C-alpha positions as CSV (number, residue, x, y, z in Angstrom):
1,M,23.8,12.3,-15.4
2,A,21.4,13.5,-18.2
3,S,21.4,9.9,-19.8
4,H,20.6,8.3,-16.0
5,F,17.6,11.2,-15.5
6,W,14.7,8.8,-15.8
7,W,16.1,5.9,-14.1
8,Y,16.5,8.2,-11.1
9,V,13.0,9.2,-11.3
10,T,11.7,5.4,-11.9
11,R,13.9,4.3,-9.2
12,A,12.6,7.2,-6.6
13,G,9.3,7.4,-7.9
14,G,8.8,3.7,-7.0
15,L,10.5,3.8,-3.7
16,V,8.8,6.7,-2.5
17,A,5.2,5.3,-3.9
18,W,6.2,2.0,-1.6
19,G,6.8,4.1,1.2
20,L,3.7,5.9,1.0
21,I,1.6,2.7,0.6
22,V,3.1,1.2,3.5
23,A,2.5,4.6,5.6
24,S,-1.2,4.6,4.4
25,S,-1.3,0.9,5.1
26,V,-0.1,1.5,8.6
27,W,-1.9,4.7,9.0
28,G,-5.3,3.1,8.0
29,L,-4.6,0.2,10.7
30,L,-3.6,3.2,13.4
31,F,-6.9,5.1,12.5
32,A,-9.0,1.7,12.6
33,M,-7.6,0.7,16.0
34,R,-8.5,4.0,17.5
35,T,-4.7,3.9,18.5
36,F,-4.8,8.1,19.4
37,G,-8.2,7.8,21.2
38,R,-9.8,11.3,21.5
39,R,-6.7,13.4,21.3
40,V,-6.7,13.4,17.5
41,T,-10.1,13.7,15.8
42,S,-11.0,10.8,13.1
43,A,-11.8,13.4,10.5
44,W,-7.9,14.4,10.6
45,M,-6.8,10.7,11.0
46,L,-8.9,9.7,7.9
47,S,-7.5,12.8,6.1
48,V,-4.2,11.9,6.3
49,H,-4.8,8.4,5.4
50,R,-6.5,9.4,2.1
51,Y,-3.9,11.9,1.4
52,L,-1.0,9.0,1.8
53,G,-3.2,7.1,-0.6
54,A,-3.6,10.1,-3.1
55,L,0.2,10.5,-3.1
56,A,1.0,6.8,-3.7
57,I,-1.4,6.9,-6.8
58,V,0.8,10.0,-7.8
59,F,4.3,8.4,-7.5
60,T,3.3,5.0,-8.7
61,G,2.2,7.3,-11.8
62,A,5.4,8.7,-11.8
63,H,7.2,5.4,-11.4
64,V,5.3,4.0,-14.6
65,L,5.7,7.1,-17.0
66,A,9.4,7.3,-16.0
67,V,9.8,3.3,-16.8
68,V,8.3,3.9,-20.1
69,A,10.5,7.3,-20.8
70,D,13.7,5.5,-20.0
71,N,15.5,4.4,-23.1
72,F,18.2,1.8,-21.1
73,V,15.7,-0.9,-20.8
74,H,12.6,-0.5,-23.5
75,F,9.3,-0.7,-22.0
76,D,6.3,0.2,-23.8
77,L,2.7,0.8,-22.7
78,A,1.6,-2.9,-22.8
79,D,5.1,-3.8,-21.0
80,V,3.6,-1.8,-17.8
81,L,0.1,-2.2,-18.1
82,V,-0.3,-6.2,-19.0
83,P,1.2,-9.0,-16.5
84,M,3.8,-10.9,-18.2
85,A,4.3,-8.6,-21.4
86,A,7.4,-7.3,-20.4
87,S,10.9,-9.3,-21.8
88,W,12.8,-7.7,-18.9
89,H,12.4,-9.7,-15.7
90,P,8.4,-10.1,-16.3
91,L,7.6,-11.7,-13.3
92,A,9.4,-9.1,-11.3
93,V,7.5,-6.4,-13.5
94,A,4.5,-8.2,-13.2
95,W,4.2,-8.1,-9.6
96,G,4.2,-4.1,-9.8
97,I,1.4,-4.0,-12.5
98,V,-0.5,-6.2,-10.1
99,G,0.3,-3.7,-7.4
100,M,-0.7,-0.7,-9.4
101,Y,-4.3,-2.4,-10.1
102,L,-4.8,-3.0,-6.7
103,L,-3.7,0.5,-5.4
104,V,-6.2,2.1,-8.4
105,T,-8.8,-0.4,-7.4
106,I,-8.7,0.3,-3.6
107,E,-8.6,4.0,-4.0
108,V,-11.1,4.1,-6.3
109,T,-13.4,2.2,-4.1
110,S,-12.4,4.6,-1.6
111,L,-13.6,7.7,-3.6
112,L,-17.0,5.8,-3.9
113,R,-17.5,4.4,-0.6
114,L,-20.8,6.2,0.1
115,H,-22.2,4.6,-3.0
116,L,-21.2,1.1,-2.4
117,P,-22.3,-1.4,0.1
118,A,-20.4,-1.7,3.3
119,R,-19.3,-5.0,2.8
120,V,-18.0,-4.5,-1.0
121,W,-16.1,-1.4,0.2
122,R,-14.5,-3.5,3.4
123,G,-13.6,-6.5,1.2
124,T,-12.0,-4.7,-1.3
125,H,-10.2,-2.5,1.4
126,L,-8.9,-5.7,3.0
127,L,-6.9,-6.0,-0.4
128,S,-4.4,-3.5,1.3
129,Y,-2.7,-6.3,2.9
130,A,-2.3,-8.1,-0.6
131,L,-1.1,-4.6,-2.0
132,F,1.4,-4.1,0.4
133,A,2.7,-7.9,-0.3
134,V,2.8,-7.5,-4.0
135,V,4.7,-4.4,-4.0
136,T,7.1,-5.3,-1.3
137,V,8.0,-8.7,-3.6
138,H,8.2,-6.2,-6.7
139,L,10.5,-3.9,-4.7
140,L,12.9,-6.9,-3.7
141,T,12.7,-8.4,-7.0
142,A,13.0,-5.6,-9.7
143,G,15.5,-3.0,-10.4
144,T,18.8,-2.3,-8.9
145,D,17.8,-2.6,-5.4
146,A,16.5,-6.0,-5.6
147,D,20.5,-7.2,-4.3
148,D,20.8,-4.9,-1.7
149,V,20.1,-6.1,2.1
150,L,19.1,-3.0,3.4
151,P,15.8,-2.5,1.6
152,E,15.2,-6.5,2.0
153,M,15.7,-6.2,5.7
154,L,13.5,-2.9,5.9
155,A,10.7,-4.7,4.0
156,I,10.8,-7.5,6.2
157,G,10.8,-5.7,9.3
158,I,7.9,-3.3,8.1
159,G,6.1,-6.3,6.8
160,V,6.5,-8.0,10.6
161,V,5.0,-4.7,12.2
162,A,2.0,-4.5,9.6
163,V,1.0,-8.1,10.3
164,F,1.4,-7.8,13.9
165,L,-0.8,-4.7,13.6
166,G,-3.5,-6.2,11.5
167,A,-3.4,-9.3,14.0
168,L,-3.8,-7.0,16.8
169,L,-6.6,-5.0,15.2
170,L,-8.7,-8.3,14.1
171,T,-8.3,-9.9,17.8
172,W,-9.3,-6.3,19.2
173,R,-12.4,-6.3,17.0
174,S,-13.2,-9.7,17.3
175,A,-12.9,-10.1,21.1
176,P,-16.3,-10.3,23.1
177,R,-17.3,-6.8,24.8
178,T,-17.5,-8.3,28.1
179,R,-16.0,-5.3,30.1
180,R,-19.4,-3.6,29.2
181,K,-21.8,-6.5,30.1
182,L,-20.0,-6.7,33.7
183,A,-20.3,-3.0,34.2
184,S,-24.2,-3.0,32.9
185,T,-24.9,-5.9,35.5
186,N,-23.1,-4.4,38.5
187,G,-25.2,-1.5,38.2
188,V,-22.1,1.0,37.1
């Protein structure tokens, strides 16, 4: 058991980080679409979204540190910080490294949101879609879960839901506001 401790921490940290990234992305979509209307305050929705993102950073850090601490497959700092530097499944590990950088970029720019132009923040925050895709590819190609059908089906199912919600949000935000125009022309 003791010899597998870091492997378990690596695996659990990665799976939890992926789940938190998914949860934060879906929660952000629900927040942006104002799904819950006035029943839930936007401050609470935003706080939960930020909390999920912060937890994703923490568990990603635990995942990376545990990979370095594990001695079954040797990873040094360059292997976990530089894409394609690892000798073990370099492409699969590179997806995770790129995902880590995207996650950190999104989180840091969110913390600096008040100091950034809205267009810069929004453009950076839209990288969340790429983050979801990249970490899902990492999940499906690296580690011991790569050949399991359940994570693959779960990732595909969640991906379909996320794409559907993203398309719904895009359609909803770009739709003309005809209802307001009709109401104002009819004297309502």
